[in-house]
TILUMNU-843354 format. One line per 5 residues: number of its first residue (from 1); for each residue x negated, y, z negated of C-alpha. Coordinates in Angstrom, 2 decimals. Example, Ala and Ser with C-alpha at 12.3 -4.5 7.8 and 13.67 -1.06 7.14 Angstrom:
BEGIN
1 = -12.30,-4.50,-7.80 ~ -13.67,-1.06,-7.14
//
This chain:
BEGIN
1 = 10.05,-31.22,0.81 ~ 9.66,-30.13,4.72 ~ 10.49,-27.12,5.89 ~ 13.97,-27.90,7.47 ~ 15.29,-29.93,4.36
6 = 14.36,-26.74,2.12 ~ 16.35,-24.99,4.37 ~ 19.20,-26.86,4.24 ~ 18.93,-27.22,0.18 ~ 18.39,-23.35,-0.10
11 = 21.77,-23.22,1.94 ~ 23.69,-25.97,-0.17 ~ 22.15,-23.80,-3.36 ~ 24.35,-20.75,-1.91 ~ 27.33,-22.58,-1.34
16 = 27.26,-23.99,-5.00 ~ 26.30,-20.43,-6.21 ~ 29.34,-19.08,-4.34 ~ 31.44,-22.18,-6.31 ~ 30.21,-21.07,-9.47
21 = 30.94,-17.62,-8.76 ~ 34.43,-18.25,-7.96 ~ 35.00,-20.68,-10.95 ~ 34.17,-17.45,-13.25 ~ 36.15,-14.87,-10.98
26 = 38.70,-16.93,-9.41 ~ 39.89,-13.50,-7.85 ~ 36.55,-12.89,-5.71 ~ 36.26,-12.57,-2.01 ~ 33.57,-14.16,0.15
31 = 31.28,-13.38,3.24 ~ 28.38,-15.41,4.09 ~ 25.95,-17.02,2.04 ~ 22.79,-18.34,4.25 ~ 19.32,-19.52,3.50
36 = 16.34,-17.20,3.98 ~ 12.76,-17.44,4.17 ~ 12.23,-16.97,0.42 ~ 15.50,-18.78,-1.23 ~ 19.16,-17.71,-0.02
41 = 21.87,-15.12,-1.12 ~ 26.08,-14.70,-0.92 ~ 27.90,-11.79,-0.50 ~ 30.98,-10.97,-2.40 ~ 33.73,-8.71,-2.77
46 = 34.14,-8.40,-6.49 ~ 35.83,-6.00,-8.94 ~ 33.90,-6.75,-11.59 ~ 30.26,-5.12,-11.34 ~ 27.54,-7.48,-11.91
51 = 24.68,-7.52,-13.86 ~ 21.52,-9.38,-14.81 ~ 23.36,-10.77,-17.44 ~ 26.28,-12.24,-15.46 ~ 23.21,-14.40,-12.86
56 = 22.83,-15.90,-16.45 ~ 26.19,-17.43,-16.60 ~ 25.99,-18.20,-13.15 ~ 23.14,-20.11,-13.52 ~ 24.50,-21.91,-16.54
61 = 27.47,-22.86,-14.25 ~ 24.92,-23.76,-11.28 ~ 23.41,-26.40,-13.11 ~ 26.15,-28.12,-14.62 ~ 27.54,-28.64,-10.94
66 = 23.92,-29.65,-10.06 ~ 24.23,-32.52,-12.86 ~ 27.72,-33.65,-11.45 ~ 26.59,-34.26,-7.98 ~ 29.38,-32.83,-6.44
71 = 29.42,-34.01,-2.61 ~ 29.36,-31.67,0.16 ~ 32.27,-33.26,2.14 ~ 32.42,-31.45,6.30 ~ 35.91,-31.55,7.77
76 = 36.64,-29.92,11.20 ~ 39.91,-28.39,11.58 ~ 41.77,-26.38,14.39 ~ 41.09,-22.44,14.40 ~ 44.80,-22.34,13.08
81 = 44.21,-24.08,10.16 ~ 41.37,-22.41,9.61 ~ 43.15,-19.22,9.67 ~ 46.02,-20.49,7.41 ~ 43.80,-21.63,5.11
86 = 41.88,-18.12,4.45 ~ 45.13,-15.81,4.86 ~ 46.47,-18.04,2.25 ~ 43.81,-17.31,-0.21 ~ 43.04,-13.67,1.28
91 = 39.30,-14.23,2.50 ~ 40.03,-11.38,4.83 ~ 36.03,-11.51,5.19 ~ 36.29,-15.24,6.10 ~ 39.11,-14.29,8.55
96 = 36.84,-12.01,10.33 ~ 33.73,-14.63,10.28 ~ 36.08,-16.85,12.21 ~ 37.04,-14.49,14.65 ~ 32.94,-14.80,16.24
101 = 33.43,-18.22,16.64 ~ 33.87,-18.73,20.49 ~ 37.34,-20.18,21.79 ~ 36.70,-23.86,22.38 ~ 34.07,-24.17,19.63
106 = 33.85,-26.59,16.48 ~ 34.95,-24.93,13.74 ~ 34.42,-26.78,10.77 ~ 34.28,-26.64,6.84 ~ 32.53,-27.29,3.86
111 = 34.23,-28.59,0.30 ~ 31.82,-28.54,-2.95 ~ 33.54,-28.64,-6.01 ~ 36.74,-26.32,-5.79 ~ 35.38,-23.97,-3.23
116 = 35.76,-24.45,0.54 ~ 33.42,-22.10,2.76 ~ 33.66,-21.34,6.60 ~ 30.06,-23.29,7.82 ~ 28.53,-24.74,10.69
121 = 26.45,-26.99,8.00 ~ 24.09,-28.53,7.42 ~ 24.00,-29.41,3.85 ~ 22.47,-32.08,1.48 ~ 24.30,-34.97,0.54
126 = 25.22,-34.01,-2.91 ~ 24.43,-31.21,-4.89 ~ 21.85,-33.22,-7.46 ~ 19.33,-33.15,-4.04 ~ 18.78,-29.33,-4.72
131 = 16.34,-29.29,-7.21 ~ 15.05,-26.17,-8.68 ~ 17.33,-22.72,-8.71 ~ 17.02,-19.49,-10.05 ~ 19.09,-16.39,-9.29
136 = 16.72,-13.10,-9.06 ~ 18.55,-10.46,-8.36 ~ 21.57,-8.59,-7.38 ~ 21.81,-5.79,-4.98 ~ 24.23,-3.85,-2.53
141 = 25.03,-4.93,1.42 ~ 27.87,-3.50,3.39 ~ 29.79,-6.01,5.30 ~ 28.17,-7.01,8.65 ~ 25.44,-4.54,7.72
146 = 26.76,-1.42,8.98 ~ 27.49,1.15,6.44 ~ 30.86,2.13,7.97 ~ 31.87,-0.61,6.50 ~ 33.21,-1.58,2.87
151 = 30.25,-2.12,0.57 ~ 29.66,-5.65,-0.88 ~ 27.92,-7.02,-3.71 ~ 24.92,-10.03,-2.87 ~ 23.15,-12.11,-5.13
156 = 19.45,-13.35,-4.36 ~ 18.45,-16.45,-5.34 ~ 15.92,-19.50,-4.74 ~ 15.59,-22.90,-4.69 ~ 12.46,-25.43,-4.78
161 = 12.43,-29.41,-4.37 ~ 10.99,-29.14,-7.86 ~ 10.32,-27.20,-11.07 ~ 6.87,-26.78,-10.63 ~ 7.17,-25.43,-6.92
166 = 9.89,-22.86,-8.47 ~ 7.38,-21.71,-11.31 ~ 4.54,-21.10,-8.70 ~ 7.16,-19.12,-6.89 ~ 8.67,-17.28,-9.72
171 = 4.42,-16.15,-10.95 ~ 3.62,-15.20,-7.31 ~ 6.29,-13.06,-7.99 ~ 5.65,-11.58,-11.41 ~ 1.74,-11.30,-9.44
176 = 3.80,-9.06,-6.91 ~ 5.60,-6.63,-8.90 ~ 2.10,-6.06,-10.72 ~ 0.92,-5.37,-7.22 ~ 3.77,-3.24,-6.07
181 = 2.18,-0.26,-4.20 ~ 4.71,2.61,-5.58 ~ 4.20,1.37,-9.23 ~ 0.30,1.45,-9.01 ~ 0.82,4.81,-6.35
186 = 1.91,6.45,-9.42 ~ -0.76,4.95,-11.52 ~ -3.54,6.16,-9.53 ~ -1.99,9.22,-8.43 ~ -1.94,8.78,-4.73
191 = 1.56,9.47,-2.94 ~ 4.93,10.58,-3.54 ~ 8.49,11.06,-1.54 ~ 10.86,13.75,-3.20 ~ 14.18,13.99,-2.24
196 = 13.98,17.53,-2.19 ~ 11.89,17.49,0.85 ~ 13.93,14.51,2.35 ~ 13.99,10.56,1.95 ~ 10.95,8.82,3.61
201 = 8.68,11.34,4.15 ~ 5.38,10.96,2.15 ~ 3.18,13.17,0.10 ~ -0.31,12.42,-0.27 ~ -2.19,13.49,-3.25
206 = -5.64,14.28,-3.57 ~ -6.35,10.89,-4.26 ~ -4.43,9.03,-1.63 ~ -5.58,11.51,0.74 ~ -9.36,10.60,0.18
211 = -8.87,6.96,1.19 ~ -6.66,8.01,3.95 ~ -10.29,10.22,5.33 ~ -12.30,7.43,4.95 ~ -9.42,5.24,6.81
216 = -9.24,7.76,9.52 ~ -13.18,8.05,9.61 ~ -14.21,4.49,9.78 ~ -11.08,4.48,12.62 ~ -12.46,6.88,14.79
221 = -16.09,6.51,15.04 ~ -14.90,2.12,15.60 ~ -13.04,3.58,18.36 ~ -14.97,5.70,20.15 ~ -17.87,2.87,19.43
226 = -15.58,0.43,21.68 ~ -15.18,2.63,24.44 ~ -11.62,5.14,23.25 ~ -11.85,8.55,23.61 ~ -9.03,10.64,21.14
231 = -5.86,12.81,22.02 ~ -3.91,15.06,19.91 ~ -0.06,15.40,21.51 ~ 2.37,18.11,19.96 ~ 5.00,16.74,17.40
236 = 8.39,17.00,19.84 ~ 8.85,16.91,23.29 ~ 11.82,18.31,25.50 ~ 14.63,16.01,26.35 ~ 13.82,15.66,29.74
241 = 10.90,13.79,28.81 ~ 12.93,11.47,26.48 ~ 14.87,10.81,29.68 ~ 12.23,9.88,31.94 ~ 11.13,7.57,28.91
246 = 14.24,6.09,28.59 ~ 13.99,6.63,24.81 ~ 17.45,8.64,24.93 ~ 19.38,6.20,26.68 ~ 18.05,2.87,24.46
251 = 16.72,4.92,20.78 ~ 18.96,8.00,20.54 ~ 20.09,6.62,17.23 ~ 16.63,6.76,16.35 ~ 15.28,10.26,16.98
256 = 15.90,13.49,15.43 ~ 16.82,16.52,17.27 ~ 14.50,19.47,16.32 ~ 15.65,22.40,17.72 ~ 16.50,24.28,20.72
261 = 14.06,26.40,22.45 ~ 14.98,28.65,25.20 ~ 18.17,26.68,25.61 ~ 16.70,23.28,25.85 ~ 17.16,20.36,23.31
266 = 14.02,18.94,21.72 ~ 13.54,16.03,19.94 ~ 11.06,15.08,17.42 ~ 8.43,12.58,18.90 ~ 9.50,8.44,17.81
271 = 6.89,7.61,19.69 ~ 2.85,8.72,21.72 ~ 3.20,7.11,24.92 ~ 5.47,9.54,27.34 ~ 2.50,12.24,25.97
276 = -0.07,10.25,27.00 ~ 1.23,9.34,30.33 ~ 1.46,13.19,30.30 ~ -1.68,13.83,30.31 ~ -2.53,10.68,32.42
281 = -0.31,12.50,35.26 ~ -2.15,15.82,34.59 ~ -4.24,15.26,37.45 ~ -4.81,12.49,40.15 ~ -6.84,9.96,38.95
286 = -9.52,6.94,41.01 ~ -9.88,3.65,40.15 ~ -13.53,4.65,39.60 ~ -12.36,6.65,36.34 ~ -10.61,3.26,34.98
291 = -9.86,2.15,32.43 ~ -8.76,4.81,30.70 ~ -8.94,3.57,26.70 ~ -7.02,6.70,24.78 ~ -6.21,6.75,21.06
296 = -4.45,9.32,18.71 ~ -3.55,8.95,15.16 ~ -0.29,10.65,16.57 ~ 3.03,11.43,13.73 ~ 6.08,10.18,14.37
301 = 9.49,10.49,13.28 ~ 12.44,7.98,13.24 ~ 15.85,7.62,11.53 ~ 15.90,4.82,9.07 ~ 18.78,3.68,7.17
306 = 18.84,4.99,3.36 ~ 19.29,1.41,2.16 ~ 16.03,0.00,3.65 ~ 13.94,2.98,2.95 ~ 10.75,1.44,1.00
311 = 7.82,3.28,-0.42 ~ 5.17,3.28,2.32 ~ 6.19,0.21,4.08 ~ 9.46,1.52,5.51 ~ 9.86,5.71,5.86
316 = 11.02,7.91,8.12 ~ 7.63,9.78,9.09 ~ 4.68,8.19,9.76 ~ 1.34,8.36,11.40 ~ 0.89,5.51,14.13
321 = -2.63,4.61,15.02 ~ -2.00,4.77,18.75 ~ -3.55,3.59,21.81 ~ -2.54,3.18,25.04 ~ -5.10,1.29,28.34
326 = -4.80,2.72,31.55 ~ -6.33,0.01,34.03 ~ -6.27,-1.67,37.02 ~ -5.24,-5.09,37.64 ~ -8.69,-6.52,38.12
331 = -9.63,-5.18,34.84 ~ -6.62,-6.48,32.68 ~ -8.17,-9.56,31.16 ~ -11.26,-8.04,30.14 ~ -9.20,-5.51,28.21
336 = -6.96,-7.33,26.88 ~ -10.19,-9.75,25.31 ~ -11.69,-6.85,24.48 ~ -8.68,-5.18,22.13 ~ -7.93,-8.32,20.63
341 = -11.50,-8.54,19.60 ~ -11.68,-5.15,18.23 ~ -8.79,-5.51,16.64 ~ -9.94,-8.48,14.45 ~ -12.89,-6.71,13.93
346 = -10.93,-3.79,12.28 ~ -9.33,-6.12,10.00 ~ -11.81,-8.09,8.91 ~ -13.81,-4.79,7.99 ~ -11.08,-4.05,5.91
351 = -11.19,-7.47,4.32 ~ -8.33,-9.54,6.09 ~ -9.57,-12.98,7.39 ~ -6.48,-15.20,7.64 ~ -4.74,-14.03,10.96
356 = -2.28,-15.63,13.29 ~ -1.28,-14.38,16.62 ~ 2.43,-14.59,17.88 ~ 2.71,-14.75,21.82 ~ 6.42,-13.31,23.16
361 = 6.82,-14.32,26.77 ~ 9.07,-12.89,29.33 ~ 12.76,-13.28,28.97 ~ 15.62,-13.53,30.88 ~ 16.29,-9.80,31.74
366 = 13.21,-8.48,32.82 ~ 11.50,-5.34,34.97 ~ 8.40,-6.03,36.76 ~ 7.29,-8.46,39.56 ~ 6.79,-11.87,38.13
371 = 3.55,-12.14,39.31 ~ 2.51,-9.59,37.18 ~ 4.10,-11.15,34.15 ~ 2.32,-14.10,34.72 ~ -0.96,-12.53,35.15
376 = -0.19,-10.38,31.81 ~ 0.72,-13.44,30.08 ~ -2.09,-15.39,31.23 ~ -4.19,-12.26,30.03 ~ -3.07,-13.12,26.30
381 = -3.04,-16.32,26.27 ~ -6.72,-16.85,27.06 ~ -7.57,-13.77,24.79 ~ -6.29,-15.81,22.03 ~ -7.73,-19.06,23.01
386 = -11.41,-17.40,23.22 ~ -11.10,-15.80,19.99 ~ -9.69,-19.47,18.12 ~ -6.71,-17.68,17.18 ~ -4.02,-19.80,15.69
391 = -1.27,-19.06,17.86 ~ 2.84,-19.27,17.69 ~ 4.85,-18.56,21.13 ~ 7.76,-17.42,21.38 ~ 8.90,-18.20,24.89
396 = 11.30,-15.74,26.20 ~ 10.88,-13.53,23.33 ~ 9.50,-10.97,24.80 ~ 10.79,-6.88,25.52 ~ 12.29,-6.30,28.68
401 = 8.88,-4.14,29.67 ~ 6.51,-6.88,28.97 ~ 5.09,-9.71,27.59 ~ 3.10,-8.76,24.05 ~ 0.93,-10.27,21.05
406 = 2.00,-9.75,17.40 ~ -1.23,-10.05,14.60 ~ 0.27,-11.28,11.41 ~ -2.45,-11.13,8.55 ~ -2.17,-12.62,4.94
411 = -3.12,-10.37,2.06 ~ -3.82,-11.61,-1.51 ~ -0.78,-13.63,-2.87 ~ -0.90,-15.11,0.87 ~ 2.15,-13.02,1.83
416 = 2.63,-12.42,5.64 ~ 2.66,-8.97,7.28 ~ 2.91,-8.40,10.65 ~ 0.73,-5.45,11.62 ~ -1.26,-5.49,15.22
421 = 0.77,-5.42,18.46 ~ -0.66,-5.41,21.60 ~ 2.15,-5.13,23.96 ~ 1.98,-4.76,28.09 ~ 4.43,-2.15,29.71
426 = 6.01,-2.46,33.30 ~ 8.75,0.29,32.65 ~ 7.09,3.44,31.81 ~ 4.63,3.29,34.57 ~ 7.59,2.48,36.99
431 = 9.66,5.38,35.41 ~ 6.89,8.17,35.26 ~ 5.35,6.55,39.15 ~ 2.13,6.84,37.79 ~ -0.86,5.79,40.11
436 = -4.22,5.69,40.92 ~ -6.43,5.77,44.18 ~ -7.64,2.69,44.92 ~ -11.05,1.66,46.61 ~ -8.68,1.34,49.60
441 = -7.64,5.42,49.65 ~ -3.80,4.35,48.76 ~ -1.93,4.84,45.62 ~ -1.56,1.68,43.43 ~ 0.44,1.01,40.21
446 = -1.78,0.81,37.45 ~ -1.19,-1.67,34.28 ~ -0.26,0.13,30.98 ~ -0.84,-1.58,27.86 ~ 0.28,-0.24,24.44
451 = -1.56,-0.98,21.13 ~ -0.84,-0.59,17.50 ~ -3.53,-1.22,15.38 ~ -2.80,-1.11,11.88 ~ 0.59,-0.16,12.21
456 = 0.68,3.08,10.67 ~ -1.15,4.64,8.05 ~ 1.73,4.61,5.20 ~ 2.41,1.23,5.94 ~ -1.49,-0.13,6.18
461 = -1.88,1.81,3.32 ~ 1.07,0.46,1.37 ~ -0.37,-3.25,2.24 ~ -3.75,-2.79,1.26 ~ -3.01,-1.56,-2.22
466 = -1.29,-4.65,-2.45 ~ -3.69,-6.41,-1.66 ~ -6.51,-5.18,-3.64 ~ -4.18,-4.17,-6.44 ~ -5.19,-0.49,-6.20
471 = -8.79,-1.93,-6.95 ~ -10.08,-0.64,-3.31 ~ -13.52,-2.06,-2.39 ~ -16.69,0.26,-3.49 ~ -16.75,2.05,0.49
476 = -12.80,2.87,0.62 ~ -12.59,4.10,-3.27 ~ -11.57,7.54,-3.68 ~ -13.86,7.51,-6.41 ~ -16.79,5.45,-6.57
481 = -18.38,6.46,-9.55 ~ -17.55,8.26,-12.80 ~ -20.13,9.20,-15.53 ~ -18.80,9.31,-19.14 ~ -20.66,11.47,-21.41
486 = -20.71,9.99,-24.63 ~ -20.63,13.68,-26.07 ~ -21.15,17.06,-25.02 ~ -25.15,16.80,-25.66 ~ -24.95,14.83,-22.68
491 = -23.12,16.65,-20.56 ~ -25.98,18.32,-18.99 ~ -27.44,15.29,-17.60 ~ -24.46,13.79,-16.23 ~ -24.03,16.77,-14.52
496 = -27.57,16.63,-13.27 ~ -26.69,13.17,-12.27 ~ -23.76,13.57,-10.37 ~ -25.40,16.11,-8.20 ~ -27.59,13.76,-7.53
501 = -25.27,11.24,-6.66 ~ -23.23,13.69,-4.38 ~ -26.10,14.48,-2.50 ~ -26.57,10.85,-1.46 ~ -22.83,11.05,-0.23
506 = -21.59,9.00,-3.51 ~ -18.02,9.81,-4.67 ~ -18.78,10.62,-8.50 ~ -17.43,12.52,-11.11 ~ -17.92,13.85,-14.56
511 = -15.55,13.18,-17.80 ~ -15.80,16.07,-19.75 ~ -13.13,15.03,-22.10 ~ -13.36,15.73,-25.82 ~ -12.10,12.27,-26.27
516 = -14.41,9.27,-27.97 ~ -15.84,7.04,-25.32 ~ -13.71,4.29,-25.71 ~ -10.56,6.58,-24.62 ~ -12.70,7.50,-21.63
521 = -13.31,4.18,-20.76 ~ -9.61,3.34,-20.84 ~ -8.91,5.81,-18.62 ~ -11.42,5.18,-16.23 ~ -10.28,1.73,-16.10
526 = -6.80,2.57,-15.58 ~ -7.53,4.41,-12.29 ~ -9.80,1.09,-10.96 ~ -13.28,3.05,-10.50 ~ -15.61,0.38,-9.08
531 = -18.60,1.80,-11.58 ~ -18.85,3.64,-14.12 ~ -21.95,4.95,-16.16 ~ -22.26,5.97,-19.83 ~ -25.20,8.18,-20.99
536 = -26.17,8.75,-24.51 ~ -29.45,9.60,-25.68 ~ -31.22,6.60,-24.52 ~ -30.13,7.23,-21.10 ~ -31.25,10.58,-21.01
541 = -34.41,10.05,-22.84 ~ -35.02,7.61,-19.93 ~ -33.69,8.81,-16.91 ~ -31.34,5.77,-17.17 ~ -28.11,5.05,-17.04
546 = -25.87,2.15,-18.58 ~ -23.85,0.59,-16.18 ~ -20.24,-0.81,-16.26 ~ -18.66,-2.46,-13.29 ~ -15.20,-2.92,-12.77
551 = -15.29,-7.05,-11.91 ~ -18.61,-7.58,-13.87 ~ -18.31,-5.54,-17.02 ~ -21.44,-4.28,-19.14 ~ -24.08,-4.71,-17.19
556 = -27.15,-2.63,-19.11 ~ -29.11,0.21,-18.70 ~ -31.08,0.45,-15.21 ~ -33.28,3.75,-13.69 ~ -31.06,5.88,-11.57
561 = -32.51,4.83,-8.53 ~ -31.87,1.97,-8.70 ~ -27.98,2.11,-9.17 ~ -28.36,4.52,-6.52 ~ -29.84,2.01,-3.72
566 = -27.31,-1.05,-4.76 ~ -24.28,1.24,-4.95 ~ -25.06,2.84,-1.11 ~ -26.04,-1.19,-0.11 ~ -22.44,-1.90,-0.92
571 = -21.13,1.06,0.58 ~ -23.30,-0.10,4.00 ~ -21.63,-3.25,3.44 ~ -18.23,-2.00,3.26 ~ -18.15,-4.34,0.07
//
C-alpha cells in the first residue's frame, strides 16, 4: 500500500476508533483524529478515565466494525447545518473547529456507522479496507495544544495493510523500549534529572561524563584539524544584546530572565550567535582574515513546556556544538562544501552511515538581497550534489533570514533523527551591522553561516545510547576493560595488569568484590563493557589473560601484550 493510501487508511482508522468510543461512552465529546507518520490518534473529553484495559475493549468493537465493512459516506453541508448538528450533540470542540473553516470554503462531513465527523477527508470506501489495527497508548493533551485550555484524553494507535507489517512494527516498538535511553541511563548510571534541581536540567554521572569528555575531546581535535578556532562565551547577556539580535521580539517566551545587575535586566542565553558576533566586532576585520570559523560547546537555556520534556532528547538546558562561519561572498561556496564534508565525516566516525539532506529555500517573506539568496541556495545545492547525498527540497520552507540544509541520520532501528543544521543568516549581519574591509579599501557585509553539527550534546548522547543500546564502541566506552580476579589470591596480579593498561591510556577497572566469578561477569555484562579479562592461577603463572568480549563471548587465553595491541588497534580505528 502506498504512503498516501496508508495515511488515508490510518485517518479512517481514527474515525472507526472514535465510533467505537462513542458506542462505549455515548456522552463522549470529540476533538480531532488525524493520521500521523506512524499511525493515528484521536482526542476525547470523557468523564471516564481511560485505562489500558479500555483499549482492549475499544479494539474489540473496532474489529467488529472492520468486519462489517461499514461505508464512509461523505456529504457537503452548509455551515448552519453543521452548527445545528454539532450543537444538538453538545460537540463544542467540533463547533470550535468549524469556526476555523474560512468563509466560502466547503464544509464536509463523513459518517461511518453511527459516528459523524467534521472532516475534509479523504477516507477509504469502507471499514473493511483498513487492514490490521492496534491501539498503543493513552496520553493527555490540551485542546489546541494550549496548556491554558481543557485537558483531553488522547488515544494513539496504528494501522497497516497486513498483520505481518503490523507485527514487524510492534516488534520494532518493543526493541525501541529496550533501547530507551532513559532506562539504559539508569542501568549504566550515566545521567539523571531531578525535580529538586528543575525539570529538563541534566546531571551527568561519572560514566556519562566520561563519554561526554571523549566526545568533546574528539570534537575539539577534529575542529582544530579542520581550521576552526574555539570560543568561550558567557551564559547570560544584557537585554540590549537580545533586543539587537531580535530574540526578545521573536523568542521572548522561550527565554529565561536570569537576573538584574546594576539596574539592567540580563537573560540566560538561548543561543550563542550574538556573542560570536560581539567577538567579531571587537576590532576591525580585513578580507585577508576571512573566513573566520569559530566553534563553541556553549550551554544554552530555552523554556520548553513540561509536557514535551523527554529524557535527554528534549531538555531546558543543553550544550550546543555550535559554530559560525563568517566569510566573503567569494568564499561561501567552498566553505559550504567543506562544512558539509566535515559534518559527514563526524557522523561516520560515530557510526552513522545512512544520512539524508533536506534543503529549505527562500520563503515569500525574507530579508536579504535576492541575489544573495540565490547564491546561498546554489551553494547548498551544489554541496549536497557533490557529496552524492539524497536530498529533498522544501521550496519556500527556509527561515526568513536564510536557506538551510538539515541532515537527518538513521539509527540502528531505522528511525530518522534531525541533527545537523547548516543555516545561512542574512538577518544578524544586518542587525549588528558587521563588516570587513575589502581589497578595495571599502566596507562590505560578510556572509554568516550557523552550523550545529551534533545538535546538542544531550540530545546526541540520547540518540547515541539508543543507537548502540548502551553497547558503545570500544573507543567511546567509558570503561573499556574490566579485570575480574577469580579470588583474592589474584588481586595483586589484577592490579598490576590494570596499571599496565592504564599506562597505555586504556580505561580499565578491577572488580575486587568478594563475589563468585559468575556474579562478577553478570554485573559487568549489565554495564556493557567491551572486554572482560578473567585472571586466575593459570593466567597469573603464565603472564596471560582469559579474554571474554562483549561481541564474541569467551575467546580463550592470550599474552597480555597481544591483548593490548589488539585493543589499541580497535581504539585507533574508532571501532
